[in-house]
Phi, psi and omega in degrees: 000134180288138176281145175288140179295153177268202181299140183053033174069018175288149179282164176250151176270180185303330180276357181088002178287142171286135182294132180285156174286141184285138180297346181274352179303138183268149183302322180301325180285325181289332175295333175299326182268316189258359176097165187296333181284352182297128181051041179309133182092355180255154182298146175290339180269002175296137184275151182304313180307315182288328173297318179295320179297314183298324184262353180078017180269142179267348180207164174300318181296319179297314177305315184297314181301316185290338182281343186276352182283000000 
């Protein structure tokens, strides 16, 4: 039986957990999923880990929630 895709079409592991985005993922790549305004004003070669450190976010989900305010 095929597993259902997770959030943003990320795959799930055997326990059903959605695979986390890798901290080395670049902002430019994330803009393909979240739109051109994702991390607006930041370089496209900035890594996700660095973006999270700079914004004080512990995860991509937390960062996205903070940007909706």
